[in-house]
C-alpha positions as CSV (number, residue, x, y, z in Angstrom):
1,M,0.0,0.0,0.0
2,D,1.2,3.5,-0.8
3,A,-0.8,5.1,2.0
4,D,-3.5,4.4,4.5
5,V,-5.9,6.7,2.8
6,I,-5.9,8.6,-0.6
7,V,-7.8,11.8,-0.6
8,V,-8.9,13.0,-4.1
9,G,-9.3,16.8,-4.2
10,A,-7.3,19.4,-2.2
11,G,-10.2,21.8,-1.6
12,L,-11.6,22.6,1.9
13,A,-13.3,19.3,2.3
14,G,-10.1,17.5,1.3
15,L,-8.0,19.6,3.7
16,A,-10.4,19.0,6.5
17,A,-10.5,15.2,5.9
18,T,-6.7,15.0,5.6
19,A,-6.2,17.0,8.8
20,E,-8.4,14.6,10.7
21,L,-6.6,11.6,9.3
22,A,-3.2,13.0,10.1
23,D,-4.3,13.8,13.7
24,A,-5.2,10.1,14.0
25,G,-1.7,9.2,12.8
26,K,-2.7,7.9,9.4
27,K,-0.5,8.2,6.3
28,V,-2.3,10.2,3.6
29,L,-1.7,11.0,-0.1
30,L,-3.6,14.2,-1.1
31,L,-4.1,14.3,-4.8
32,D,-5.3,17.2,-7.0
33,Q,-5.3,17.8,-10.8
34,E,-4.4,21.4,-10.3
35,P,-1.0,22.9,-9.3
36,E,-0.2,23.8,-5.7
37,A,-1.2,27.4,-6.2
38,S,-4.9,26.2,-6.2
39,L,-4.7,24.5,-2.8
40,G,-8.0,25.2,-1.0
41,G,-10.1,25.0,-4.1
42,Q,-13.3,27.0,-4.4
43,A,-13.4,27.8,-0.7
44,F,-10.4,30.1,-1.1
45,W,-12.4,32.3,-3.5
46,S,-15.5,32.4,-1.2
47,F,-16.9,35.1,1.0
48,G,-16.4,32.6,3.9
49,G,-20.0,32.7,4.9
50,L,-21.0,30.3,7.6
51,M,-24.4,29.5,9.1
52,F,-24.4,29.4,12.9
53,V,-27.4,29.0,15.1
54,D,-27.8,30.9,18.4
55,S,-24.3,32.3,18.2
56,P,-22.8,35.0,20.4
57,E,-22.8,37.3,17.3
58,Q,-26.5,36.7,16.9
59,R,-27.3,37.3,20.5
60,R,-25.2,40.6,20.5
61,M,-27.3,41.8,17.6
62,G,-30.6,41.0,19.4
63,I,-31.4,37.9,17.3
64,K,-33.3,35.1,19.0
65,D,-32.5,31.8,17.2
66,S,-32.8,28.2,18.2
67,R,-32.0,24.7,16.9
68,D,-35.8,24.1,16.4
69,L,-36.3,27.3,14.4
70,A,-33.2,26.5,12.2
71,L,-34.4,23.0,11.5
72,Q,-37.9,24.3,10.7
73,D,-36.3,26.7,8.2
74,W,-34.0,24.0,6.7
75,L,-36.8,21.5,6.2
76,G,-39.1,24.2,4.8
77,S,-36.5,25.1,2.3
78,A,-35.2,21.6,1.4
79,G,-38.7,20.2,0.6
80,F,-37.4,16.6,0.8
81,D,-39.8,14.5,-1.2
82,R,-37.7,11.3,-1.9
83,L,-37.4,10.1,1.6
84,D,-37.6,6.4,0.8
85,D,-34.9,6.7,-1.8
86,E,-32.6,9.6,-2.8
87,D,-33.4,11.8,0.2
88,K,-33.2,9.0,2.8
89,W,-29.7,9.9,4.0
90,A,-29.8,13.6,3.0
91,R,-32.6,14.2,5.5
92,Q,-30.6,12.6,8.3
93,W,-27.5,14.7,7.3
94,A,-29.6,17.8,7.4
95,E,-30.6,17.3,11.0
96,A,-27.0,16.4,11.9
97,Y,-25.8,19.6,10.3
98,V,-28.3,21.8,12.1
99,D,-27.1,20.1,15.3
100,F,-23.5,20.9,14.3
101,A,-24.4,24.5,13.4
102,S,-26.1,25.1,16.8
103,G,-23.5,23.2,18.7
104,E,-19.8,22.5,18.3
105,K,-19.3,24.1,14.9
106,R,-18.4,27.6,16.1
107,P,-16.3,26.6,19.1
108,W,-14.4,24.0,16.9
109,L,-13.5,26.7,14.4
110,H,-12.9,29.3,17.1
111,G,-10.4,26.9,18.7
112,Q,-8.4,26.8,15.5
113,G,-8.2,30.6,15.4
114,V,-11.1,31.4,13.1
115,R,-12.9,34.7,13.9
116,F,-16.1,36.3,12.6
117,F,-17.4,39.7,11.5
118,P,-19.7,41.0,14.3
119,V,-22.6,41.9,12.1
120,V,-24.7,38.8,11.0
121,G,-26.1,38.9,7.5
122,W,-29.6,37.9,6.5
123,A,-29.5,35.8,3.4
124,E,-32.3,33.9,1.7
125,R,-35.1,35.7,3.5
126,G,-37.8,33.6,1.9
127,G,-41.1,35.7,1.9
128,Y,-43.5,32.7,2.2
129,N,-45.2,31.1,5.2
130,A,-43.3,30.5,8.5
131,D,-42.7,26.9,7.6
132,G,-41.7,27.6,4.0
133,H,-38.4,28.6,2.4
134,G,-35.9,31.0,3.9
135,N,-34.1,32.1,7.0
136,S,-36.5,33.4,9.7
137,V,-33.6,35.3,11.2
138,P,-30.1,36.4,10.2
139,R,-27.6,33.5,10.3
140,F,-24.9,34.4,7.7
141,H,-21.6,34.9,9.6
142,I,-18.7,36.2,7.6
143,T,-15.3,34.8,8.4
144,W,-12.8,37.4,9.3
145,G,-10.4,37.0,6.5
146,T,-13.2,35.5,4.2
147,G,-12.4,32.3,2.3
148,P,-8.6,32.5,2.8
149,G,-9.2,33.0,6.5
150,L,-11.3,29.8,6.6
151,V,-8.9,27.7,4.6
152,A,-5.8,28.8,6.5
153,P,-6.1,26.7,9.7
154,F,-6.8,23.5,7.7
155,E,-3.9,24.2,5.3
156,R,-1.7,24.9,8.3
157,R,-2.7,21.6,10.0
158,V,-2.1,19.6,6.7
159,R,1.3,21.3,6.1
160,E,2.4,20.5,9.7
161,A,1.4,16.8,8.9
162,V,3.5,17.0,5.7
163,A,6.5,18.1,7.8
164,K,5.9,15.1,10.1
165,G,5.9,12.7,7.1
166,L,2.2,11.8,7.5
167,V,0.9,13.6,4.5
168,E,2.3,13.8,0.9
169,F,0.9,16.2,-1.7
170,R,0.5,14.9,-5.3
171,F,-0.5,17.9,-7.4
172,R,-1.1,17.6,-11.1
173,H,-2.4,14.0,-10.5
174,R,-5.7,13.6,-12.4
175,V,-7.6,10.6,-11.2
176,D,-9.3,8.7,-14.1
177,E,-10.4,5.5,-12.2
178,L,-11.1,4.1,-8.8
179,T,-9.4,0.7,-8.9
180,V,-11.3,-2.3,-7.5
181,T,-10.0,-5.6,-6.3
182,G,-12.4,-8.3,-5.0
183,G,-15.3,-5.8,-4.9
184,V,-13.3,-3.4,-2.7
185,V,-11.9,0.0,-3.9
186,D,-8.2,-0.1,-3.1
187,G,-6.7,2.8,-4.9
188,V,-6.8,5.2,-7.9
189,S,-5.1,5.4,-11.3
190,G,-4.8,8.2,-13.8
191,K,-2.5,10.6,-15.5
192,V,0.2,12.9,-14.2
193,L,-0.3,16.3,-16.0
194,E,2.6,18.5,-17.1
195,P,3.9,21.0,-14.5
196,S,2.0,24.3,-14.5
197,S,3.0,27.6,-13.0
198,V,-0.4,29.3,-13.6
199,T,-1.8,31.4,-10.8
200,R,-4.7,30.3,-8.6
201,G,-7.9,29.9,-10.6
202,V,-6.4,30.3,-14.0
203,S,-7.1,27.3,-16.3
204,S,-4.2,24.9,-16.3
205,S,-2.8,22.6,-19.0
206,R,-4.2,19.1,-19.5
207,V,-1.2,17.7,-21.3
208,E,-0.5,14.2,-19.9
209,V,3.1,13.2,-19.2
210,E,2.8,9.7,-17.6
211,D,0.5,7.2,-15.9
212,F,0.2,6.6,-12.2
213,A,-1.5,4.1,-10.0
214,L,-1.7,4.3,-6.2
215,T,-3.1,2.0,-3.6
216,A,-4.6,2.5,-0.1
217,Q,-7.0,1.0,2.4
218,A,-9.5,3.7,1.6
219,V,-10.2,6.5,-0.8
220,I,-12.0,9.8,0.1
221,V,-13.4,11.7,-2.9
222,T,-13.6,15.4,-2.2
223,S,-13.5,16.7,-5.8
224,G,-16.3,19.3,-5.9
225,G,-19.3,19.7,-8.2
226,I,-20.1,20.6,-11.8
227,G,-20.4,24.4,-11.8
228,G,-17.4,24.9,-14.2
229,N,-18.8,22.4,-16.7
230,H,-21.7,24.0,-18.5
231,D,-22.4,20.9,-20.6
232,L,-23.0,18.9,-17.4
233,V,-25.1,21.7,-15.9
234,R,-27.3,21.7,-19.0
235,E,-27.5,17.9,-19.0
236,S,-28.7,17.9,-15.4
237,W,-31.0,20.9,-15.7
238,P,-34.5,20.0,-14.4
239,E,-37.6,20.7,-16.4
240,R,-39.2,22.4,-13.3
241,L,-36.8,25.3,-13.8
242,G,-37.7,25.7,-17.4
243,K,-35.4,25.3,-20.4
244,A,-31.6,25.4,-19.6
245,P,-30.2,28.9,-20.4
246,K,-28.3,29.3,-23.6
247,E,-26.0,31.9,-22.0
248,M,-24.5,31.6,-18.5
249,I,-21.5,32.9,-16.8
250,T,-19.3,30.9,-14.4
251,G,-18.9,31.4,-10.7
252,V,-16.2,28.7,-10.2
253,P,-12.9,27.9,-11.9
254,A,-12.8,25.6,-14.9
255,H,-11.4,22.7,-12.9
256,V,-14.8,22.3,-11.1
257,D,-15.6,19.8,-13.8
258,G,-17.6,17.0,-12.1
259,R,-15.4,14.2,-13.4
260,M,-15.1,12.3,-10.2
261,L,-18.9,11.9,-10.0
262,G,-18.9,9.8,-13.1
263,I,-15.7,8.0,-12.1
264,T,-17.1,7.0,-8.7
265,E,-20.4,6.0,-10.2
266,A,-18.5,3.7,-12.6
267,A,-16.9,2.0,-9.6
268,G,-20.3,1.3,-8.1
269,G,-21.2,4.4,-6.2
270,R,-24.6,6.0,-6.5
271,Y,-25.1,9.5,-7.8
272,V,-28.4,10.9,-6.6
273,N,-30.5,14.1,-6.9
274,R,-28.5,15.2,-9.9
275,D,-31.4,17.4,-11.0
276,R,-30.9,19.7,-7.9
277,M,-28.6,22.6,-8.3
278,W,-27.9,26.1,-7.0
279,H,-27.2,28.9,-9.5
280,Y,-27.5,32.6,-8.9
281,T,-29.5,35.2,-10.9
282,E,-27.5,38.2,-9.9
283,G,-24.3,37.5,-11.8
284,I,-22.3,40.2,-13.5
285,R,-19.4,39.7,-15.9
286,N,-16.1,40.3,-14.3
287,W,-14.3,43.2,-15.9
288,D,-11.0,41.6,-14.8
289,P,-11.6,37.8,-15.3
290,I,-9.5,35.0,-13.8
291,W,-11.1,31.9,-15.3
292,P,-13.2,31.5,-18.4
293,S,-16.6,33.4,-18.4
294,H,-15.8,34.6,-14.9
295,G,-18.8,36.0,-13.2
296,I,-19.3,37.7,-9.8
297,R,-22.5,37.5,-7.8
298,I,-24.0,40.7,-6.3
299,L,-25.1,40.1,-2.7
300,P,-28.0,42.6,-2.8
301,G,-29.9,44.3,-0.1
302,P,-33.7,44.4,-0.5
303,S,-34.3,47.8,-2.1
304,S,-33.4,47.5,-5.8
305,L,-36.3,47.1,-8.2
306,W,-36.1,43.8,-10.1
307,F,-37.3,43.7,-13.7
308,D,-37.2,40.9,-16.2
309,A,-35.6,41.3,-19.7
310,T,-38.8,42.9,-21.0
311,G,-39.0,45.4,-18.3
312,K,-41.8,43.8,-16.2
313,R,-41.3,43.9,-12.4
314,L,-40.8,40.5,-10.8
315,P,-43.7,39.2,-8.7
316,V,-43.9,38.9,-4.9
317,P,-41.8,37.6,-3.1
318,L,-39.1,37.6,-5.7
319,F,-37.2,40.5,-4.2
320,P,-33.4,40.8,-4.1
321,G,-32.0,38.4,-1.5
322,F,-35.2,36.5,-0.9
323,D,-35.5,33.3,-3.0
324,T,-32.6,32.4,-5.3
325,L,-34.2,29.4,-7.1
326,G,-37.6,31.1,-7.2
327,T,-36.1,34.0,-9.2
328,L,-34.1,31.5,-11.3
329,E,-37.2,29.6,-12.3
330,H,-39.2,32.8,-13.0
331,I,-36.5,34.4,-15.1
332,V,-35.7,31.3,-17.2
333,K,-39.4,30.8,-17.9
334,T,-39.7,34.3,-19.4
335,G,-37.7,33.0,-22.3
336,Y,-34.6,35.2,-21.6
337,D,-31.4,34.5,-19.8
338,Y,-31.1,37.8,-17.9
339,S,-32.9,40.4,-15.8
340,W,-32.3,43.9,-14.5
341,F,-31.9,45.7,-11.2
342,V,-32.9,49.4,-11.2
343,L,-31.7,51.4,-8.3
344,T,-30.1,54.6,-7.1
345,Q,-26.7,55.7,-5.9
346,K,-27.9,55.7,-2.3
347,I,-29.0,52.1,-2.7
348,I,-25.7,50.9,-4.3
349,E,-23.6,52.6,-1.6
350,K,-25.4,50.8,1.2
351,E,-26.7,47.6,-0.3
352,F,-24.3,46.2,-2.9
353,A,-21.7,43.7,-1.8
354,L,-19.9,41.4,-4.1
355,S,-19.4,37.7,-3.4
356,G,-15.8,36.5,-3.3
357,Q,-12.7,37.2,-1.2
358,E,-11.0,39.2,-3.9
359,Q,-14.0,41.6,-4.1
360,N,-13.7,42.3,-0.4
361,P,-10.1,43.3,0.3
362,D,-10.9,44.9,3.6
363,L,-12.6,41.8,5.1
364,T,-10.1,39.4,3.4
365,G,-7.1,41.5,4.6
366,K,-8.6,41.9,8.1
367,D,-8.4,45.6,7.7
368,I,-10.5,47.1,10.5
369,K,-10.0,50.7,9.2
370,G,-11.1,49.6,5.7
371,V,-14.2,47.9,7.0
372,L,-15.1,51.0,9.1
373,G,-14.7,53.0,5.9
374,R,-17.8,51.3,4.5
375,A,-20.0,53.3,6.8
376,R,-18.6,56.6,5.5
377,G,-20.7,56.6,2.4
378,G,-19.8,56.0,-1.3
379,A,-19.7,52.6,-3.0
380,T,-16.9,50.3,-2.0
381,A,-13.8,50.4,-4.3
382,P,-14.7,47.0,-5.9
383,V,-18.3,48.0,-6.6
384,Q,-17.1,51.4,-8.0
385,A,-14.7,49.5,-10.3
386,F,-17.7,47.6,-11.7
387,M,-19.7,50.8,-12.1
388,D,-16.8,52.3,-14.0
389,K,-15.6,49.3,-16.0
390,G,-18.3,46.6,-15.8
391,A,-20.0,45.7,-19.1
392,D,-23.4,45.1,-17.3
393,F,-23.6,48.5,-15.5
394,V,-25.5,51.6,-16.8
395,V,-25.2,54.8,-14.8
396,R,-27.3,57.8,-16.0
397,N,-28.8,61.0,-14.6
398,N,-32.4,60.5,-15.8
399,L,-34.6,57.5,-16.6
400,S,-34.8,58.2,-20.4
401,D,-31.1,58.0,-20.7
402,L,-31.0,55.0,-18.4
403,V,-33.5,53.1,-20.6
404,R,-31.5,53.9,-23.7
405,G,-28.4,52.6,-22.0
406,M,-30.1,49.4,-20.9
407,N,-31.3,48.6,-24.4
408,E,-27.8,49.3,-25.7
409,V,-26.2,46.8,-23.2
410,A,-28.9,44.2,-24.0
411,G,-28.6,44.7,-27.8
412,S,-32.4,45.1,-28.0
413,D,-35.3,47.5,-27.6
414,L,-37.2,45.4,-25.1
415,I,-37.3,48.0,-22.3
416,D,-40.0,50.5,-23.0
417,Y,-39.5,53.9,-21.3
418,T,-43.1,54.7,-20.7
419,E,-43.9,51.3,-19.1
420,L,-40.8,51.3,-16.9
421,E,-41.5,54.8,-15.7
422,R,-45.1,53.8,-14.9
423,Q,-44.0,50.9,-12.7
424,I,-41.3,53.0,-10.9
425,L,-43.7,55.9,-10.3
426,A,-46.3,53.5,-8.9
427,R,-43.8,52.2,-6.4
428,D,-42.5,55.7,-5.6
429,R,-46.0,56.8,-4.7
430,E,-46.1,54.1,-2.0
431,M,-43.3,56.0,-0.2
432,D,-45.5,58.9,0.8
433,N,-46.8,57.0,3.8
434,T,-45.3,54.8,6.4
435,F,-47.8,52.1,5.4
436,T,-48.1,50.6,2.0
437,K,-49.6,47.7,-0.1
438,D,-46.3,47.2,-1.9
439,L,-44.8,44.2,-0.1
440,Q,-41.2,45.0,-1.2
441,V,-41.5,48.4,0.5
442,T,-42.9,46.6,3.6
443,A,-40.0,44.2,3.5
444,L,-37.3,46.8,3.3
445,R,-38.9,48.8,6.1
446,G,-39.1,45.6,8.2
447,A,-35.5,44.8,7.4
448,R,-34.4,48.0,9.0
449,N,-35.9,46.9,12.3
450,Y,-32.9,44.6,12.5
451,R,-29.9,46.6,13.7
452,G,-27.4,44.9,11.3
453,D,-29.5,45.8,8.3
454,K,-30.1,49.3,9.3
455,L,-26.4,49.8,10.1
456,I,-24.7,48.5,7.0
457,R,-27.1,46.7,4.7
458,V,-30.4,48.5,3.9
459,A,-30.7,52.0,2.6
460,P,-33.2,54.4,4.1
461,P,-36.4,54.1,2.1
462,H,-36.7,56.7,-0.7
463,K,-38.1,57.2,-4.1
464,I,-36.2,55.7,-7.0
465,L,-36.8,58.8,-9.1
466,D,-35.8,61.3,-6.4
467,P,-32.9,63.3,-8.0
468,K,-31.3,63.7,-4.6
469,A,-30.8,59.9,-4.5
470,G,-29.2,59.7,-7.9
471,P,-27.7,59.0,-10.3
472,L,-29.9,56.2,-11.5
473,I,-28.2,52.8,-12.0
474,A,-29.3,49.7,-14.0
475,V,-27.5,46.4,-13.8
476,K,-27.9,43.6,-16.3
477,L,-28.0,40.4,-14.3
478,N,-26.8,37.1,-15.8
479,I,-27.3,33.6,-14.6
480,L,-24.2,32.4,-12.8
481,T,-23.4,28.8,-12.3
482,R,-22.3,27.8,-8.9
483,K,-23.2,24.6,-6.9
484,S,-24.4,21.1,-7.4
485,L,-27.0,20.2,-4.7
486,G,-27.0,16.5,-5.5
487,G,-24.1,14.1,-5.4
488,L,-22.8,10.8,-4.2
489,Q,-25.1,9.2,-1.7
490,T,-23.4,8.7,1.7
491,D,-24.4,7.4,5.1
492,L,-23.7,9.3,8.3
493,D,-20.1,8.0,8.3
494,S,-19.6,9.5,4.8
495,R,-19.3,6.0,3.2
496,V,-20.4,6.1,-0.4
497,L,-23.4,3.8,-1.0
498,R,-24.2,1.5,-3.9
499,A,-27.6,1.3,-5.7
500,D,-28.7,-1.4,-3.2
501,G,-28.1,1.0,-0.3
502,T,-25.0,-0.9,1.0
503,P,-21.6,0.8,1.4
504,L,-19.2,0.6,-1.5
505,P,-16.2,-0.9,0.3
506,G,-13.2,1.4,0.7
507,V,-14.9,4.7,-0.6
508,Y,-15.9,7.8,1.3
509,A,-17.0,11.2,-0.1
510,A,-17.2,14.7,1.3
511,G,-18.0,18.2,0.2
512,E,-19.9,19.2,-2.9
513,V,-19.3,15.8,-4.6
514,S,-21.4,14.3,-1.8
515,G,-24.2,16.9,-2.1
516,F,-22.6,18.3,1.1
517,G,-23.7,15.1,2.8
518,G,-26.0,12.2,2.0
519,G,-26.2,13.1,-1.7
520,G,-28.1,16.3,-1.2
521,I,-28.3,17.7,2.3
522,H,-30.0,20.9,1.1
523,G,-32.8,19.2,-0.8
524,Y,-34.1,21.7,-3.3
525,R,-32.9,25.0,-1.7
526,S,-30.1,26.3,0.4
527,L,-30.3,28.6,3.4
528,E,-26.8,30.0,2.4
529,G,-23.7,29.9,4.6
530,T,-24.0,26.1,4.3
531,F,-21.7,25.3,1.4
532,V,-18.2,25.9,2.9
533,G,-19.7,24.8,6.2
534,G,-20.9,21.6,4.6
535,C,-17.4,21.0,3.2
536,L,-16.0,21.3,6.7
537,F,-18.6,19.1,8.3
538,T,-18.5,16.3,5.8
539,G,-14.7,16.5,5.4
540,R,-14.3,16.2,9.2
541,T,-16.7,13.3,9.3
542,A,-15.1,11.4,6.4
543,G,-11.6,11.8,7.8
544,R,-12.6,10.6,11.3
545,A,-14.6,7.7,9.9
546,A,-11.9,6.5,7.5
547,A,-9.3,6.9,10.3
548,K,-11.3,4.4,12.5
549,A,-11.8,2.0,9.6
550,V,-8.2,1.6,8.4
551,S,-5.7,-0.4,10.4
């Protein structure tokens, strides 16, 4: 045997699993098809958002949360409806994760030096009944240092294990097969790719230089999802969301290709819930791209008016930040692949954040002075850069010019000035009173009852066409690929299961490739802050379970 355990994928789940294995004294080979510069995978690029339940940060902000409320929200969002089959283990993983998020998750991370921004964000607000989709309370905790700050302690633990001789990196090793002997997976084989000096996230060469084959008592697959492979996204696209978009931009690097899903399936593992996925509708083309079709997601506050490609306002409760897949389904079924935000300078200054560590240099760099500068007014420097250079932004001093610019960006004349003005004026008239029948206005006023939103997230209510709030801004929003919600079905020990429900001997899975647990812990919808957290939880579980199983 070349090692006790082989871990395939050096993202956050792989690092977490490897760290746990090394702590147990096991010898590990950590493989990845990318060069060392990409250690940490997608998590490095993330905002580092984590869901905690009844945290000290929540309590300090006056938020009353509980395990029961969080589970109510999770199940209302997940909508598990395959409980005798594909959701059997996912449902159990969901309850285990809520227990983790309301229990040892925060102290476990805190003990490794991870710290959190004091203002808790309110993602996926829902807008339906109490037992429906969405977070009833703010739960989105930003890691101080964002994605790199979350990756750092696990990278440190793994590198310390490398120094002790317990872990060996094998970068540029592309796994093409799980090898099986006597019905037991006992290793991997594939191709060594030529050395690459590309920087993190940039597409690397696929030139093969030699074969390799490695053996171990167990293999943990932590290779991520399909978001960088538009062909697989379209192949898995569910009919319930309408026809797959012709045009999409990409929220993950090209190496997020989904290859290991099929490879593990070929070895006998079961891939379930492949029709469930999580893509964003607030994507903007990156003016300074790193990977192909690189897109950035706007993390919006609730005040921007949302219109479809024809200029028709989106229905209740499809407001910014309320229901990601609800807006995705609605937009796709209009027959167009994009939509529009219309807002003011006052709104963009307070409410626009951009997902990704590189778009938040103050939080990523742990720059307290820079973070405090957000409260001084003006758009953040990354947002301003998109306003100045982004292909999807239109900034004008009056609505007529704005509409003209919108049609120029879209390459069409779909937006009619008179109709757009009518809808905006109708909304603006609702601002004359403290009461209203416009539920978006009600929602944004309600949001400001939460101190965190009032302080840094939701602009004071005002009329869109008020010249004092200008200039006017329109943003063309593209569909942005991001996450697989389905994956390899696993039991609560992260063992990959076969079609008959029994474990595939020798194989574990963690992270996005496992649907973040059980082949689809989120069901149909995510509460957010649960993706990198899911990688940590499943990676830790897989590492500990495999360590106990191998001699």
